[in-house]
N, C-alpha and C positions, 0 to 999 in steps of 0.2 A: 341263778343259783350261785353263791359264794364256794370259794375254793374248798374251803372244809366241809360243805356239804356234797361237794362233789367227789371229793376223794372217798367219804364214807358211802355214796351211792355206788361208787365204782367198786368196792370192796378191796380198798387198797390196804397193806399191811399197816396194823396200828402205829408200829415204830418208824415204819416209813412216812407214814403221814405226818407223823409228830415233826420230822425231820425237815420234810417239805413244807409244812407249814412255818415253821421256824425261820427256814431260807427264805422265803416270801416276805416275812417280816424285817429280816435284815437288808434285803434289797430296798425296802420303804425308808431304812435308816439312811442307806447310801444316798437315795433320792434327795432326802431331806439336807444331806449334808453338801450337796452342789453349793449353793449360792454362798453360803459361809465359807466353804473351802476356796472356792473360786475367788472371791471377793478378798481374802486373806492374803492367798500367796500370789503374786503376779506370775504369768505364765513362762517368763524367763527364768524363774527361780527354780528350777527342777533338778532332780539328781537323774542317776543312773540305776535301773534295776539290775538283777543278778545276770542279765544277757546283754549287759551293755547299752541297753534302750533307755532313752529318757523317760522319766519317770516322773509323772505332775504328781501334786499335792494331794489329788484326789484319789490317785492310784494307790497311795499308801494309806491316805484315810479309808478307801472302801476295802482293802486288804484288812486293816486292822478291826472293822466292822466285823466281816465274816468271821476270822479267826478268833477275835475276842469272844464272839458270840456263842462260838462252838465249843470252846474251852469252859464257859460257864454254864451251858446246859449240859455238856456231855453226851449228846446225842450221836457223836460219830468218834470211831478211834483213831482213825487216821484222817489228816488234813493235808493237802498238798496245794499250793496256789502259785502263780505265775510270777508272784512278787517274792518268794522265798526258795532259799537255797536247798532247803531239805525238807523231806516229809514229817509233819509236826504229829507225835503220838500223845494223845491226850492220855492225862492220868484218870484211871478209874470210871472208864467210859460205861456207857449205860447200853449202849449197842455197840457192833462190830462194825458197822459202816464206815467206808472210805469216800470221803469228799474231796474231789479235784474243783479249783474254782479260777477261773480268770476273772479277778474282781471289777475290774474295769476295761473293758473291751473297748477300742477306739478313742483313748484319752487324748491322743494329739488333736482330736476335733474339739475339746473342750472350749480353747479361747474362741473359737469361732460359733460356738453354740449349736452345733450339730449333734447328730444322735449318738449314744454311746449305749452300752449294754453290759451285762453281767453273764458267765457262763458258768453252769453248774452242772456236775456228773457225780452220780451216787452208785458206788458199788458196795455188794454185799459183805465185802471184807476189803483186804488190801488194794491199792489205788495201781499197782505196777501190775495189772490185768487187761486183757483184751478188752476193747470199748464195748464188744458185745456182751461181757458179762455183767454190765450196767444193769441195774435196776430201775433207775430212774433219769432222766435228764432234763434241765431245763435252762430257759435263757429268761433274762428280763430285760426288754426294751425301753429306754428313758429317752422316749420322743415327745411329741404331742401329748400322747398318751403314755401312760406305763404300763406296757403289756408283760404278761407273763405266760410263757408259752411251756408247755409240760408234757413229757410221755412218762407214762410209768408203766410202760409196756402193753397198755391197752389202748392204742391209739394217740392221736396228738391232739391238744386240746388249748385254746386261747382264753386268757382271762385279761380283764382290764381292771386298773385300780382306780375304784369310786371315790367320791368326795368323803366316804366314812371311813375310809382307809381298808377298805375289803377289795381282794381280788374276785372280780365277777363274770362268770362264765359268759364270752362274748360268741364264740365258735366252737363246736364239738365236732370230733372227728375230722380233722382237715387233712385233704390228700393233696400233694401236690399235683398242679394241674400241666397239662401241655402249655409250654409258653415259649417266646423267643426274647428272652433277656439274657445277658451274659454280662458277668462282674470279674473281669480280669486283672489280677494282681500281678505285679513286678513291670519292669521296663520292657517295651517291644523289642529294642535293641538286644536285651539279654536274653529273649527267648530261645530255648532249645528247639531242634528241628522239628520234632513230633509236635510238641505244642505250639509251634507256629503254625504247622498245618493245620490242625483242629481249630484254632482261632479263625484263620482263613477260611476254613468250613464254614463255622458260625457266621462269619461276615456275609458270606457267599448268600448264605440262606437267609439272610434278614435279620440276622438278632441284632438287638438294639444294646447299647453299652450303657450299664448303670452301674457306677463303683464310688460310694462314697467314702471307703478309707474304714469303715467301721462293720467287721464282721459279722456282727449279730445283725446289723441293720440290712446289710446285702443279703445275708441268707434268708432272713424273715420276708423279704420283698418276693425273693427265690420261691419259698415256701407257698406264698400266695400268689404268684402270679406266672410261674413256671419259668424253667431254664436252668442256667447254672453258674456256680461260683466257682473261682480257680486262682489257686496262689501254688503256681508251679514250681519245682525245682529250675534254676535259671544258672546264666553262666555266673560262676564265683560262689552261687549257692546251690549247688545242684542237688542235695538233698531237703531244701525247701526252706521255709523262713517260720512258718506257723508251728505251734507246740500241739504235738499229738495228745497228750493227757488232758491240756486245760482247753484247747480251741476244737480240733479235730474229732475227737470222740464224743464229746456232748453234742455238739451240733450236729454228727454225722447220725448219731443214735435218733434224733428227732426228726432229721429229714428221712432216715431208711422207715421208722414207724410210719411216715405219712407217704409210703409208696415210692420214695426216692431211693437214692445212692449215694455212696462216698467212696472214692477211690484216690490212692496215690499216684495214679496214672496205669498201674499194673495191676492192683488186686485191690479186694474190700479193705479199707483202712481197720474198721472194727474188727478184723481178725488178726491184727498185729498185737503181738505181746510186747509191750515197751521194754524198753533196754535201760531207760533212766528217765526221770520225770522232766528231764529239760530236752528229750527228744524231738526233732524237728521232723516233719513231713511237707511233701507237696499234697495239696488239697484238691481235689474236685469233687464238688458235692452240688446236688440236685437232680435233676430227671434222668432218669434210667438210659433213655435215648441218648442224651450227650455223654455219660458216663461211658457207654458202651463204646462211642466213638472215640475217645482220647484212648481208651485201654485197645481200641485197633490199632489206631497210629503207634500207640508206643510199643505194642507188639510188632507192627511191621519195623519199625526202626532197628529192634534188638535181633530180627529175623534179616536184617538187611536189605529189606524191602523198600526203604528210603535213601 
């Protein structure tokens, strides 16, 4: 079953369906641009994005693909991306949707040909709302297969891009299993006490470390094999590194709908109202057991128990 037919059969709102289908085609345009863009611009000829991070040619290319497409179709009112300093409001929109996008997650891996991805969240209106208010979230993983994983509030479903350019249903109603994989961001020497204790507990329990440097790829593995991804607050960046709007909320929505959880170590990230589009947060996302454990350690630290 192709993506369009699946959305029809699941009773997805017509306007939301049109937006999801359009975004899936934009992801294909990003994929098509990989070779030409990477061959055209050497990896050492990069710029900086609004957060001071290295920005590859493909970051800018992917950002342009999504923004220009949404402006042309007018399928959303608001667009916020990780590469832009401000929210874009589209003239004469057909719908009131707000779309948040990390156009290319894991771009530092481009020059060594490892997995990258795009992350997208869709709101019924403005984007500075709690993640729990999203009506849909999806990510596209550009790996050996191009995979689109989607929730529109009725489970989590996975589609694979076929030779004809259609996303075809591969797996329906995915549920995150019990598993012992952990993907830990940040340097061990910079861990804060509660996080260090938590990591030690996972390692003592036999969890295997799997961390690629691509948030999409690491969470995709957790979704299918169980366990937990973390990018905590750490010494010098106690508020975290990853973005609430573009990374935490959409990926958290997907994992939540698959029976997992997402937390900043103290509470559910999806319940946080963003203060700005560039807000960062510590992230723990994966199985409920692992999330409950870090929240226990964090609570113990706060109460003076550690």
